[in-house]
C-alpha positions as CSV (number, residue, x, y, z in Angstrom):
1,M,70.8,107.1,41.0
2,A,72.8,107.1,44.2
3,T,70.9,106.5,47.2
4,A,72.6,107.9,50.0
5,K,73.6,105.9,53.0
6,K,72.0,106.0,56.4
7,V,75.4,106.6,59.4
8,S,73.8,104.6,62.5
9,T,74.6,106.5,65.3
10,K,75.6,103.3,67.0
11,T,78.2,102.1,65.5
12,A,79.3,105.9,65.7
13,A,82.4,106.1,67.7
14,A,82.2,108.6,70.2
15,P,84.9,110.4,71.0
16,A,87.5,109.6,74.2
17,A,87.0,111.6,77.5
18,A,90.6,112.7,78.7
19,P,91.7,111.0,81.2
20,A,91.3,113.2,85.3
21,P,94.9,114.0,86.5
22,A,96.8,111.6,88.5
23,A,96.4,112.6,92.3
24,K,99.7,113.2,94.3
25,R,100.9,110.2,96.1
26,T,101.2,110.5,99.7
27,P,103.8,107.9,101.9
28,N,102.8,105.5,103.3
29,A,103.2,106.9,107.4
30,A,104.2,103.2,108.6
31,F,107.3,103.3,106.1
32,M,107.9,107.2,107.2
33,K,108.1,106.6,111.4
34,A,111.1,106.8,112.8
35,M,112.4,103.8,113.8
36,T,115.5,102.6,116.5
37,P,118.7,100.1,114.7
38,S,120.0,97.2,116.8
39,A,123.4,97.5,117.4
40,A,124.3,95.7,114.4
41,L,122.7,97.8,111.7
42,A,123.8,100.8,113.7
43,A,126.9,100.3,113.1
44,I,126.3,100.6,109.6
45,V,123.7,103.3,109.6
46,G,124.4,105.1,112.6
47,A,122.3,105.2,116.2
48,A,119.6,108.1,115.1
49,A,116.3,106.1,115.0
50,L,115.8,106.9,111.3
51,P,112.7,105.8,109.0
52,R,112.5,102.4,106.9
53,T,113.1,104.0,103.6
54,E,116.5,106.3,105.3
55,V,117.7,102.7,106.4
56,T,117.7,100.9,103.2
57,K,119.0,104.2,101.4
58,K,122.2,104.2,103.4
59,V,122.7,100.2,103.6
60,W,122.4,100.5,99.7
61,E,125.4,102.9,99.9
62,Y,127.0,100.7,101.9
63,I,126.6,98.1,99.9
64,K,128.0,100.3,96.7
65,K,130.9,101.9,98.7
66,H,132.1,98.3,99.6
67,D,131.5,97.0,96.6
68,L,129.6,94.1,97.5
69,Q,127.1,93.1,95.3
70,D,127.9,89.8,93.2
71,S,129.7,90.6,90.1
72,A,127.9,87.1,88.4
73,N,124.3,87.9,89.5
74,R,124.0,91.8,90.7
75,R,120.4,91.2,92.5
76,N,122.6,89.3,95.3
77,I,124.8,90.8,97.9
78,N,127.8,89.6,99.4
79,A,127.6,89.8,103.3
80,D,130.9,91.3,104.8
81,D,131.4,91.3,108.2
82,K,129.1,94.1,109.5
83,L,126.4,92.7,107.5
84,K,126.7,89.1,107.8
85,A,125.7,90.1,111.6
86,I,122.6,91.0,110.2
87,F,122.1,88.7,107.5
88,K,123.3,85.6,108.7
89,K,124.6,83.9,106.3
90,P,127.6,84.8,103.2
91,Q,125.2,86.1,100.7
92,V,121.7,87.5,99.9
93,S,119.5,88.4,97.0
94,M,118.5,92.1,97.4
95,F,114.2,91.3,97.8
96,E,115.9,89.6,100.9
97,M,117.8,91.8,102.3
98,T,115.0,94.4,103.9
99,K,113.1,91.4,105.0
100,L,116.2,90.8,106.8
101,I,116.9,94.1,107.5
102,N,113.7,95.0,109.2
103,E,113.8,92.2,111.9
104,H,116.9,94.8,113.4
105,L,114.5,97.6,113.6
106,S,112.3,98.4,116.4
């Protein structure tokens, strides 16, 4: 005669709870504050006050329009005359670029 095995409640897996829906992310107010570009930066993005995010977008538009990304390493930007005034060197990485741009915003 076969005996029935007892099922332990400790080993039974509980059903996984459904994750809560993610809350919509709000942008940081510091990034959305309008900032005035320096004269060198205004030659690229315009003289109007813009948030940092918009300034970065406009600089990237300028870089792509003038094909200034390095062909061998796309993370590097080759500066033309207008960008040399901002970067102070002939080539910068895309990660260094935002730091150098922020120095030209007030």
